[in-house]
Wavefront OBJ file of the C-alpha trace (Angstrom):
o trace
v -4.785 -2.890 70.574
v -1.439 -4.598 70.518
v 1.339 -3.992 73.014
v 3.746 -5.771 70.701
v 5.570 -3.764 68.046
v 4.097 -4.573 64.664
v 4.803 -3.583 61.097
v 1.475 -3.187 59.280
v 1.224 -4.051 55.564
v 1.118 -0.392 54.531
v 4.360 0.505 56.377
v 6.768 -0.564 53.647
v 9.699 1.532 54.936
v 10.362 -0.729 57.934
v 9.816 -4.060 56.186
v 12.438 -6.693 55.617
v 12.369 -8.454 52.258
v 11.017 -11.568 54.033
v 8.101 -9.578 55.443
v 7.315 -8.099 52.027
v 7.109 -11.631 50.608
v 4.979 -12.833 53.545
v 2.516 -9.959 53.160
v 2.333 -10.558 49.409
v 1.585 -14.241 50.023
v -1.112 -13.446 52.583
v -2.667 -10.707 50.469
v -5.751 -9.025 51.973
v -5.834 -11.444 54.895
v -2.838 -9.700 56.485
v -4.580 -6.336 56.675
v -7.848 -7.874 57.868
v -6.443 -10.213 60.536
v -4.381 -8.153 62.946
v -3.325 -11.304 64.744
v -1.097 -12.022 61.742
v 0.477 -8.575 62.040
v 1.528 -9.435 65.598
v 4.040 -11.754 64.003
v 5.360 -9.190 61.538
v 8.760 -9.203 63.260
v 9.007 -12.919 62.439
v 7.582 -13.382 58.906
v 8.275 -17.122 58.817
v 6.173 -17.622 61.970
v 3.441 -15.449 60.435
v 3.195 -17.736 57.414
v 3.289 -20.896 59.538
v 0.584 -19.486 61.804
v -1.693 -18.776 58.845
v -1.116 -22.207 57.329
v -1.958 -23.778 60.704
v -5.143 -21.700 60.967
v -6.089 -22.552 57.384
v -5.619 -26.240 58.119
v -7.723 -26.104 61.305
v -10.561 -24.156 59.752
v -10.756 -25.392 56.159
v -9.257 -28.879 55.827
v -11.375 -32.009 56.278
v -12.200 -32.631 59.935
v -14.628 -34.603 62.078
v -15.996 -31.188 63.139
v -18.194 -29.239 60.746
v -17.012 -25.855 59.488
v -19.914 -24.234 61.329
v -18.919 -25.896 64.608
v -15.276 -24.828 64.190
v -16.412 -21.229 63.639
v -18.552 -21.458 66.773
v -15.557 -22.660 68.801
v -13.418 -19.821 67.409
v -16.138 -17.299 68.276
v -16.543 -18.529 71.863
v -12.774 -18.574 72.454
v -12.410 -15.053 71.017
v -15.329 -13.750 73.072
v -13.961 -15.374 76.243
v -10.557 -13.789 75.595
v -12.094 -10.348 74.952
v -11.005 -10.427 71.310
v -13.080 -8.419 68.827
v -12.781 -10.999 66.010
l 1 2 3 4 5 6 7 8 9 10 11 12 13 14 15 16 17 18 19 20 21 22 23 24 25 26 27 28 29 30 31 32 33 34 35 36 37 38 39 40 41 42 43 44 45 46 47 48 49 50 51 52 53 54 55 56 57 58 59 60 61 62 63 64 65 66 67 68 69 70 71 72 73 74 75 76 77 78 79 80 81 82 83
């Protein structure tokens, strides 16, 4: 549960045009990853955050994809995150 005001993808009445574009660009990922919705009041940051995540998890790296997922899991578990 978030203590930060968010605008979920289905709440089109409150959305700025920038947020509409950001949600369209993110597609399904925005409704699945609530951490992106935490940045719904700052759509530019939301897009930058996702691009950063995408780079860390999917671009070539000395760490295997499996190992990166393990790190993400342990960090989420340690932080009490349900992801």
